[in-house]
N, C-alpha and C positions, 0 to 999 in steps of 0.2 A: 124411410130414406133420410139420411143425415145430410145436413148442408153444412159445409166447412168454408169459412171465410177467414182469410188471413190478411189484415191490413198491413200496409207497408210500415215498417218500423221507423224509417227515416225518409222524409220527403226530399232530401238532398239527392237521393239516388234516382229520382224521376228524371227522365230526359229533358223535360221542359224547365226544370228548376236548376239545371246546371249553369245557365247563363244568368248573370244578375239582372234583375228587372230594371228597365230604364223608364222611370216615371217622368213625364214631362208635365210640368205644371205651368199653365199659362195665366194670364190675367183673366179675371172673371169678366164676362161680357158686360155687365152693368157697372163696372168699376172705373168709369171715366168721368172726369169732371165736365158738367154741362155749363155752357155760357148762360147768362141770365135770360138772353133772348129765347134760347132753346127751351128753357124751363117755362117761360111764359107760353111758348107755342105748344109745348106738351100739355100744360094745364089747360089751355084753351081747347085743345083737341080732346082731352078727357072729358071736359065739361060738354062739349059738342056731342061726343059719343054717349055720354049719359042721357042727353036730351033725345037724341035720334036713333040710338041703338045701332044695329047692324047696318042700317042704311046711312050712317053718318058720313062716310066717305063720299057716297053719291050725292048727299046733300051739299056737302062742302064743295064738290065739283060744280054743282049747279050754281052755287053762290059766286064761285070764282068765275064761271062763264058769264053770269049776269054782270058782275063787276067789270069784266074784260070788255063786253060789248057796250056798257055804259061809259067807258073810258076811265074808270076809276082804278088806276094802276096800283095804288097803295092797297085798296081793298082786295084787288086781284091777287096781289102777292101774299096777303094775310090768309085768304081762303085757300090759295094754292098751298101754302105752308101747312094749314090744318089738313088738307087733303093728303099731302105728302106724308104727314105723320101717321095718318090712318092707313093709307094705301099708296105706297111709293110708285107702283106700276101705273095706277090710275092717274096719279099726278104728272108723271113723266110723259104719259100719252097726251094729257091735256096740255102741258106746256109746249110739247112738240106741235100739236095742232095750232095752238094760238100763235106760236112764233111763225108758223107757215102762213097763217091768216094775216098777220101783221106784215110779213114780207109781201104778200099779194096786194094788200092795201097800200103800201108804200110805193109800189110800182104803178098802180092805177090812180092817177090824180083825180 
């Protein structure tokens, strides 16, 4: 049995190639300038990740909670930033919980 195959001589005759292609080129995701503070936070988060591995976000959350309950707002913001860099959802949940705790504490003298 013979198999016959005839390739299309011209691709312009194909239905999909009749319309010109519209290529949309956007900005690369990593092509934005970072502020110096953001670079410092990113470097700190990467060092923290290198030290603690996959549990780094959880560890940063614990550090932020400890700082929050100790009343050290600067350390809390630092660790929350590291947690946010590693896991934004975890950091958002932590910030929400702590703002609720702070609201309750300010209402109870």
